[in-house]
N, CA, C and O atoms as a Maestro MAE file, in Angstrom:
{
 s_m_m2io_version
 :::
 2.0.0
}

f_m_ct {
 s_m_title
 :::
 protein
 m_atom[216] {
  # First column is atom index #
  i_m_mmod_type
  r_m_x_coord
  r_m_y_coord
  r_m_z_coord
  i_m_residue_number
  s_m_chain_name
  s_m_pdb_residue_name
  s_m_pdb_atom_name
  i_m_atomic_number
  :::
  1 25 -2.275 19.210 18.371 1 A "UNK " " N  " 7
  2 3 -1.703 19.350 17.042 1 A "UNK " " CA " 6
  3 2 -2.098 20.721 16.500 1 A "UNK " " C  " 6
  4 15 -3.207 21.207 16.725 1 A "UNK " " O  " 8
  5 25 -1.201 21.299 15.815 2 A "UNK " " N  " 7
  6 3 -1.312 22.631 15.173 2 A "UNK " " CA " 6
  7 2 -2.438 22.515 14.190 2 A "UNK " " C  " 6
  8 15 -2.753 21.418 13.729 2 A "UNK " " O  " 8
  9 25 -3.045 23.619 13.861 3 A "UNK " " N  " 7
  10 3 -4.176 23.564 12.803 3 A "UNK " " CA " 6
  11 2 -3.738 23.019 11.477 3 A "UNK " " C  " 6
  12 15 -4.484 22.269 10.846 3 A "UNK " " O  " 8
  13 25 -2.577 23.361 11.038 4 A "UNK " " N  " 7
  14 3 -2.084 22.817 9.791 4 A "UNK " " CA " 6
  15 2 -1.455 21.444 9.788 4 A "UNK " " C  " 6
  16 15 -1.155 20.869 8.741 4 A "UNK " " O  " 8
  17 25 -1.257 20.908 11.057 5 A "UNK " " N  " 7
  18 3 -0.597 19.612 11.247 5 A "UNK " " CA " 6
  19 2 -1.293 18.498 10.785 5 A "UNK " " C  " 6
  20 15 -0.680 17.553 10.290 5 A "UNK " " O  " 8
  21 25 -2.592 18.505 10.898 6 A "UNK " " N  " 7
  22 3 -3.399 17.404 10.341 6 A "UNK " " CA " 6
  23 2 -3.337 17.313 8.817 6 A "UNK " " C  " 6
  24 15 -3.367 16.214 8.262 6 A "UNK " " O  " 8
  25 25 -3.251 18.464 8.134 7 A "UNK " " N  " 7
  26 3 -3.210 18.474 6.688 7 A "UNK " " CA " 6
  27 2 -1.816 17.970 6.333 7 A "UNK " " C  " 6
  28 15 -1.693 17.176 5.400 7 A "UNK " " O  " 8
  29 25 -0.797 18.377 7.005 8 A "UNK " " N  " 7
  30 3 0.587 17.801 6.657 8 A "UNK " " CA " 6
  31 2 0.600 16.295 6.806 8 A "UNK " " C  " 6
  32 15 1.141 15.617 5.933 8 A "UNK " " O  " 8
  33 25 0.056 15.756 7.823 9 A "UNK " " N  " 7
  34 3 0.012 14.371 7.940 9 A "UNK " " CA " 6
  35 2 -0.790 13.669 6.894 9 A "UNK " " C  " 6
  36 15 -0.429 12.592 6.420 9 A "UNK " " O  " 8
  37 25 -1.896 14.296 6.534 10 A "UNK " " N  " 7
  38 3 -2.703 13.756 5.380 10 A "UNK " " CA " 6
  39 2 -1.855 13.716 4.088 10 A "UNK " " C  " 6
  40 15 -1.840 12.725 3.358 10 A "UNK " " O  " 8
  41 25 -1.166 14.816 3.847 11 A "UNK " " N  " 7
  42 3 -0.295 14.855 2.601 11 A "UNK " " CA " 6
  43 2 0.856 13.764 2.644 11 A "UNK " " C  " 6
  44 15 1.204 13.192 1.611 11 A "UNK " " O  " 8
  45 25 1.406 13.512 3.813 12 A "UNK " " N  " 7
  46 3 2.427 12.445 3.874 12 A "UNK " " CA " 6
  47 2 1.780 11.097 3.726 12 A "UNK " " C  " 6
  48 15 2.467 10.157 3.328 12 A "UNK " " O  " 8
  49 25 0.502 10.932 4.019 13 A "UNK " " N  " 7
  50 3 -0.155 9.545 4.006 13 A "UNK " " CA " 6
  51 2 -0.730 9.312 2.512 13 A "UNK " " C  " 6
  52 15 -1.181 8.197 2.246 13 A "UNK " " O  " 8
  53 25 -0.729 10.168 1.682 14 A "UNK " " N  " 7
  54 3 -1.306 10.010 0.362 14 A "UNK " " CA " 6
  55 2 -0.639 8.917 -0.380 14 A "UNK " " C  " 6
  56 15 -1.390 8.151 -0.984 14 A "UNK " " O  " 8
  57 25 0.698 8.695 -0.447 15 A "UNK " " N  " 7
  58 3 1.198 7.535 -1.208 15 A "UNK " " CA " 6
  59 2 0.756 6.273 -0.676 15 A "UNK " " C  " 6
  60 15 0.472 5.375 -1.469 15 A "UNK " " O  " 8
  61 25 0.652 6.071 0.693 16 A "UNK " " N  " 7
  62 3 0.176 4.823 1.238 16 A "UNK " " CA " 6
  63 2 -1.309 4.605 0.844 16 A "UNK " " C  " 6
  64 15 -1.759 3.514 0.493 16 A "UNK " " O  " 8
  65 25 -1.999 5.711 0.936 17 A "UNK " " N  " 7
  66 3 -3.487 5.522 0.591 17 A "UNK " " CA " 6
  67 2 -3.642 5.088 -0.884 17 A "UNK " " C  " 6
  68 15 -4.449 4.226 -1.231 17 A "UNK " " O  " 8
  69 25 -2.847 5.718 -1.696 18 A "UNK " " N  " 7
  70 3 -2.935 5.445 -3.159 18 A "UNK " " CA " 6
  71 2 -2.563 3.977 -3.440 18 A "UNK " " C  " 6
  72 15 -3.118 3.338 -4.334 18 A "UNK " " O  " 8
  73 25 -1.584 3.452 -2.630 19 A "UNK " " N  " 7
  74 3 -1.088 2.055 -2.897 19 A "UNK " " CA " 6
  75 2 -2.316 1.103 -2.620 19 A "UNK " " C  " 6
  76 15 -2.442 0.115 -3.343 19 A "UNK " " O  " 8
  77 25 -3.127 1.318 -1.725 20 A "UNK " " N  " 7
  78 3 -4.292 0.509 -1.564 20 A "UNK " " CA " 6
  79 2 -5.248 0.582 -2.653 20 A "UNK " " C  " 6
  80 15 -5.803 -0.435 -3.069 20 A "UNK " " O  " 8
  81 25 -5.476 1.784 -3.155 21 A "UNK " " N  " 7
  82 3 -6.363 1.969 -4.341 21 A "UNK " " CA " 6
  83 2 -5.809 1.243 -5.470 21 A "UNK " " C  " 6
  84 15 -6.569 0.571 -6.169 21 A "UNK " " O  " 8
  85 25 -4.512 1.308 -5.734 22 A "UNK " " N  " 7
  86 3 -3.903 0.718 -6.900 22 A "UNK " " CA " 6
  87 2 -3.894 -0.810 -6.788 22 A "UNK " " C  " 6
  88 15 -4.111 -1.465 -7.807 22 A "UNK " " O  " 8
  89 25 -3.673 -1.388 -5.690 23 A "UNK " " N  " 7
  90 3 -3.646 -2.821 -5.564 23 A "UNK " " CA " 6
  91 2 -5.120 -3.380 -5.722 23 A "UNK " " C  " 6
  92 15 -5.431 -4.276 -6.507 23 A "UNK " " O  " 8
  93 25 -5.925 -2.766 -4.916 24 A "UNK " " N  " 7
  94 3 -7.355 -3.395 -5.043 24 A "UNK " " CA " 6
  95 2 -7.940 -3.020 -6.425 24 A "UNK " " C  " 6
  96 15 -8.602 -3.860 -7.034 24 A "UNK " " O  " 8
  97 25 -7.741 -1.891 -6.900 25 A "UNK " " N  " 7
  98 3 -8.224 -1.588 -8.326 25 A "UNK " " CA " 6
  99 2 -7.657 -2.586 -9.283 25 A "UNK " " C  " 6
  100 15 -8.403 -3.131 -10.097 25 A "UNK " " O  " 8
  101 25 -6.380 -2.855 -9.231 26 A "UNK " " N  " 7
  102 3 -5.709 -3.776 -10.121 26 A "UNK " " CA " 6
  103 2 -6.285 -5.155 -10.108 26 A "UNK " " C  " 6
  104 15 -6.478 -5.779 -11.151 26 A "UNK " " O  " 8
  105 25 -6.572 -5.651 -8.861 27 A "UNK " " N  " 7
  106 3 -7.048 -6.995 -8.678 27 A "UNK " " CA " 6
  107 2 -8.580 -7.007 -9.199 27 A "UNK " " C  " 6
  108 15 -8.940 -7.962 -9.887 27 A "UNK " " O  " 8
  109 25 -9.395 -6.078 -8.922 28 A "UNK " " N  " 7
  110 3 -10.788 -6.065 -9.395 28 A "UNK " " CA " 6
  111 2 -10.819 -5.911 -10.919 28 A "UNK " " C  " 6
  112 15 -11.648 -6.525 -11.591 28 A "UNK " " O  " 8
  113 25 -9.916 -5.093 -11.458 29 A "UNK " " N  " 7
  114 3 -9.893 -4.835 -12.921 29 A "UNK " " CA " 6
  115 2 -9.299 -6.142 -13.703 29 A "UNK " " C  " 6
  116 15 -9.411 -6.311 -14.917 29 A "UNK " " O  " 8
  117 25 -8.684 -6.986 -12.851 30 A "UNK " " N  " 7
  118 3 -8.127 -8.124 -13.593 30 A "UNK " " CA " 6
  119 2 -6.631 -7.910 -14.144 30 A "UNK " " C  " 6
  120 15 -6.074 -8.735 -14.868 30 A "UNK " " O  " 8
  121 25 -6.130 -6.878 -13.777 31 A "UNK " " N  " 7
  122 3 -4.821 -6.482 -14.346 31 A "UNK " " CA " 6
  123 2 -3.717 -7.483 -13.726 31 A "UNK " " C  " 6
  124 15 -2.800 -7.884 -14.442 31 A "UNK " " O  " 8
  125 25 -3.819 -7.843 -12.486 32 A "UNK " " N  " 7
  126 3 -3.016 -8.784 -11.905 32 A "UNK " " CA " 6
  127 2 -3.781 -9.541 -10.821 32 A "UNK " " C  " 6
  128 15 -4.881 -9.165 -10.415 32 A "UNK " " O  " 8
  129 25 -3.143 -10.634 -10.369 33 A "UNK " " N  " 7
  130 3 -3.850 -11.516 -9.279 33 A "UNK " " CA " 6
  131 2 -3.488 -10.913 -8.021 33 A "UNK " " C  " 6
  132 15 -2.681 -9.993 -7.892 33 A "UNK " " O  " 8
  133 25 -4.240 -11.585 -6.945 34 A "UNK " " N  " 7
  134 3 -3.977 -11.145 -5.556 34 A "UNK " " CA " 6
  135 2 -2.510 -11.311 -5.037 34 A "UNK " " C  " 6
  136 15 -2.005 -10.537 -4.224 34 A "UNK " " O  " 8
  137 25 -1.887 -12.369 -5.570 35 A "UNK " " N  " 7
  138 3 -0.475 -12.666 -5.256 35 A "UNK " " CA " 6
  139 2 0.425 -11.566 -5.857 35 A "UNK " " C  " 6
  140 15 1.363 -11.128 -5.191 35 A "UNK " " O  " 8
  141 25 0.172 -11.125 -7.052 36 A "UNK " " N  " 7
  142 3 0.941 -10.255 -7.721 36 A "UNK " " CA " 6
  143 2 0.682 -8.843 -7.148 36 A "UNK " " C  " 6
  144 15 1.581 -8.004 -7.203 36 A "UNK " " O  " 8
  145 25 -0.482 -8.561 -6.616 37 A "UNK " " N  " 7
  146 3 -0.885 -7.366 -6.124 37 A "UNK " " CA " 6
  147 2 -0.219 -7.032 -4.680 37 A "UNK " " C  " 6
  148 15 -0.124 -5.891 -4.226 37 A "UNK " " O  " 8
  149 25 0.223 -8.207 -4.041 38 A "UNK " " N  " 7
  150 3 0.964 -8.049 -2.772 38 A "UNK " " CA " 6
  151 2 2.387 -7.453 -2.843 38 A "UNK " " C  " 6
  152 15 2.907 -6.870 -1.892 38 A "UNK " " O  " 8
  153 25 2.989 -7.647 -4.062 39 A "UNK " " N  " 7
  154 3 4.381 -7.387 -4.318 39 A "UNK " " CA " 6
  155 2 4.648 -5.849 -3.957 39 A "UNK " " C  " 6
  156 15 5.535 -5.563 -3.153 39 A "UNK " " O  " 8
  157 25 3.895 -4.909 -4.543 40 A "UNK " " N  " 7
  158 3 4.329 -3.562 -4.260 40 A "UNK " " CA " 6
  159 2 4.027 -3.132 -2.815 40 A "UNK " " C  " 6
  160 15 4.591 -2.147 -2.340 40 A "UNK " " O  " 8
  161 25 3.214 -3.800 -2.169 41 A "UNK " " N  " 7
  162 3 2.970 -3.555 -0.713 41 A "UNK " " CA " 6
  163 2 4.056 -4.078 0.051 41 A "UNK " " C  " 6
  164 15 4.517 -3.413 0.979 41 A "UNK " " O  " 8
  165 25 4.517 -5.218 -0.248 42 A "UNK " " N  " 7
  166 3 5.638 -5.862 0.481 42 A "UNK " " CA " 6
  167 2 6.993 -5.091 0.232 42 A "UNK " " C  " 6
  168 15 7.892 -5.059 1.072 42 A "UNK " " O  " 8
  169 25 7.053 -4.513 -0.923 43 A "UNK " " N  " 7
  170 3 8.353 -3.729 -1.312 43 A "UNK " " CA " 6
  171 2 8.416 -2.495 -0.476 43 A "UNK " " C  " 6
  172 15 9.504 -1.958 -0.268 43 A "UNK " " O  " 8
  173 25 7.344 -2.035 -0.002 44 A "UNK " " N  " 7
  174 3 7.389 -0.814 0.856 44 A "UNK " " CA " 6
  175 2 7.237 -1.008 2.359 44 A "UNK " " C  " 6
  176 15 7.418 -0.086 3.154 44 A "UNK " " O  " 8
  177 25 6.872 -2.344 2.745 45 A "UNK " " N  " 7
  178 3 6.739 -2.621 4.175 45 A "UNK " " CA " 6
  179 2 7.884 -3.568 4.586 45 A "UNK " " C  " 6
  180 15 8.261 -4.513 3.893 45 A "UNK " " O  " 8
  181 25 8.377 -3.236 5.731 46 A "UNK " " N  " 7
  182 3 9.433 -4.148 6.291 46 A "UNK " " CA " 6
  183 2 8.996 -5.332 7.025 46 A "UNK " " C  " 6
  184 15 9.796 -6.177 7.426 46 A "UNK " " O  " 8
  185 25 7.684 -5.406 7.213 47 A "UNK " " N  " 7
  186 3 7.182 -6.593 8.027 47 A "UNK " " CA " 6
  187 2 6.662 -7.764 7.197 47 A "UNK " " C  " 6
  188 15 6.190 -8.752 7.759 47 A "UNK " " O  " 8
  189 25 6.746 -7.664 5.794 48 A "UNK " " N  " 7
  190 3 6.241 -8.688 4.979 48 A "UNK " " CA " 6
  191 2 7.294 -9.824 4.906 48 A "UNK " " C  " 6
  192 15 8.479 -9.599 4.663 48 A "UNK " " O  " 8
  193 25 6.760 -11.113 5.144 49 A "UNK " " N  " 7
  194 3 7.728 -12.150 5.064 49 A "UNK " " CA " 6
  195 2 7.165 -13.185 4.075 49 A "UNK " " C  " 6
  196 15 5.966 -13.320 3.834 49 A "UNK " " O  " 8
  197 25 8.120 -13.870 3.554 50 A "UNK " " N  " 7
  198 3 7.675 -14.984 2.594 50 A "UNK " " CA " 6
  199 2 6.994 -16.115 3.391 50 A "UNK " " C  " 6
  200 15 7.366 -16.355 4.539 50 A "UNK " " O  " 8
  201 25 6.076 -16.762 2.848 51 A "UNK " " N  " 7
  202 3 5.398 -17.890 3.569 51 A "UNK " " CA " 6
  203 2 6.275 -19.039 3.528 51 A "UNK " " C  " 6
  204 15 6.002 -19.987 4.264 51 A "UNK " " O  " 8
  205 25 7.458 -19.102 2.651 52 A "UNK " " N  " 7
  206 3 8.240 -20.228 2.738 52 A "UNK " " CA " 6
  207 2 9.539 -19.953 3.550 52 A "UNK " " C  " 6
  208 15 10.444 -20.785 3.622 52 A "UNK " " O  " 8
  209 25 9.575 -18.773 4.140 53 A "UNK " " N  " 7
  210 3 10.709 -18.528 4.957 53 A "UNK " " CA " 6
  211 2 10.870 -19.416 6.258 53 A "UNK " " C  " 6
  212 15 9.848 -19.763 6.851 53 A "UNK " " O  " 8
  213 25 11.990 -19.758 6.676 54 A "UNK " " N  " 7
  214 3 12.113 -20.612 7.805 54 A "UNK " " CA " 6
  215 2 12.091 -19.878 9.049 54 A "UNK " " C  " 6
  216 15 12.188 -20.476 10.120 54 A "UNK " " O  " 8
  :::
 }
 m_bond[215] {
  # First column is bond index #
  i_m_from
  i_m_to
  i_m_order
  :::
  1 1 2 1
  2 2 3 1
  3 3 4 2
  4 3 5 1
  5 5 6 1
  6 6 7 1
  7 7 8 2
  8 7 9 1
  9 9 10 1
  10 10 11 1
  11 11 12 2
  12 11 13 1
  13 13 14 1
  14 14 15 1
  15 15 16 2
  16 15 17 1
  17 17 18 1
  18 18 19 1
  19 19 20 2
  20 19 21 1
  21 21 22 1
  22 22 23 1
  23 23 24 2
  24 23 25 1
  25 25 26 1
  26 26 27 1
  27 27 28 2
  28 27 29 1
  29 29 30 1
  30 30 31 1
  31 31 32 2
  32 31 33 1
  33 33 34 1
  34 34 35 1
  35 35 36 2
  36 35 37 1
  37 37 38 1
  38 38 39 1
  39 39 40 2
  40 39 41 1
  41 41 42 1
  42 42 43 1
  43 43 44 2
  44 43 45 1
  45 45 46 1
  46 46 47 1
  47 47 48 2
  48 47 49 1
  49 49 50 1
  50 50 51 1
  51 51 52 2
  52 51 53 1
  53 53 54 1
  54 54 55 1
  55 55 56 2
  56 55 57 1
  57 57 58 1
  58 58 59 1
  59 59 60 2
  60 59 61 1
  61 61 62 1
  62 62 63 1
  63 63 64 2
  64 63 65 1
  65 65 66 1
  66 66 67 1
  67 67 68 2
  68 67 69 1
  69 69 70 1
  70 70 71 1
  71 71 72 2
  72 71 73 1
  73 73 74 1
  74 74 75 1
  75 75 76 2
  76 75 77 1
  77 77 78 1
  78 78 79 1
  79 79 80 2
  80 79 81 1
  81 81 82 1
  82 82 83 1
  83 83 84 2
  84 83 85 1
  85 85 86 1
  86 86 87 1
  87 87 88 2
  88 87 89 1
  89 89 90 1
  90 90 91 1
  91 91 92 2
  92 91 93 1
  93 93 94 1
  94 94 95 1
  95 95 96 2
  96 95 97 1
  97 97 98 1
  98 98 99 1
  99 99 100 2
  100 99 101 1
  101 101 102 1
  102 102 103 1
  103 103 104 2
  104 103 105 1
  105 105 106 1
  106 106 107 1
  107 107 108 2
  108 107 109 1
  109 109 110 1
  110 110 111 1
  111 111 112 2
  112 111 113 1
  113 113 114 1
  114 114 115 1
  115 115 116 2
  116 115 117 1
  117 117 118 1
  118 118 119 1
  119 119 120 2
  120 119 121 1
  121 121 122 1
  122 122 123 1
  123 123 124 2
  124 123 125 1
  125 125 126 1
  126 126 127 1
  127 127 128 2
  128 127 129 1
  129 129 130 1
  130 130 131 1
  131 131 132 2
  132 131 133 1
  133 133 134 1
  134 134 135 1
  135 135 136 2
  136 135 137 1
  137 137 138 1
  138 138 139 1
  139 139 140 2
  140 139 141 1
  141 141 142 1
  142 142 143 1
  143 143 144 2
  144 143 145 1
  145 145 146 1
  146 146 147 1
  147 147 148 2
  148 147 149 1
  149 149 150 1
  150 150 151 1
  151 151 152 2
  152 151 153 1
  153 153 154 1
  154 154 155 1
  155 155 156 2
  156 155 157 1
  157 157 158 1
  158 158 159 1
  159 159 160 2
  160 159 161 1
  161 161 162 1
  162 162 163 1
  163 163 164 2
  164 163 165 1
  165 165 166 1
  166 166 167 1
  167 167 168 2
  168 167 169 1
  169 169 170 1
  170 170 171 1
  171 171 172 2
  172 171 173 1
  173 173 174 1
  174 174 175 1
  175 175 176 2
  176 175 177 1
  177 177 178 1
  178 178 179 1
  179 179 180 2
  180 179 181 1
  181 181 182 1
  182 182 183 1
  183 183 184 2
  184 183 185 1
  185 185 186 1
  186 186 187 1
  187 187 188 2
  188 187 189 1
  189 189 190 1
  190 190 191 1
  191 191 192 2
  192 191 193 1
  193 193 194 1
  194 194 195 1
  195 195 196 2
  196 195 197 1
  197 197 198 1
  198 198 199 1
  199 199 200 2
  200 199 201 1
  201 201 202 1
  202 202 203 1
  203 203 204 2
  204 203 205 1
  205 205 206 1
  206 206 207 1
  207 207 208 2
  208 207 209 1
  209 209 210 1
  210 210 211 1
  211 211 212 2
  212 211 213 1
  213 213 214 1
  214 214 215 1
  215 215 216 2
  :::
 }
}
């Protein structure tokens, strides 16, 4: 990897890393429940499935 390559990858990963902080911080702060905290994560991930899906 090029010397600046790792930094570019880190910059691209910042939104995903912040999502974790926002979700966990919101749950701990009592802003929303764990179920509600999963919504932004599932809206950005294609692998989330509803537990009621057949």
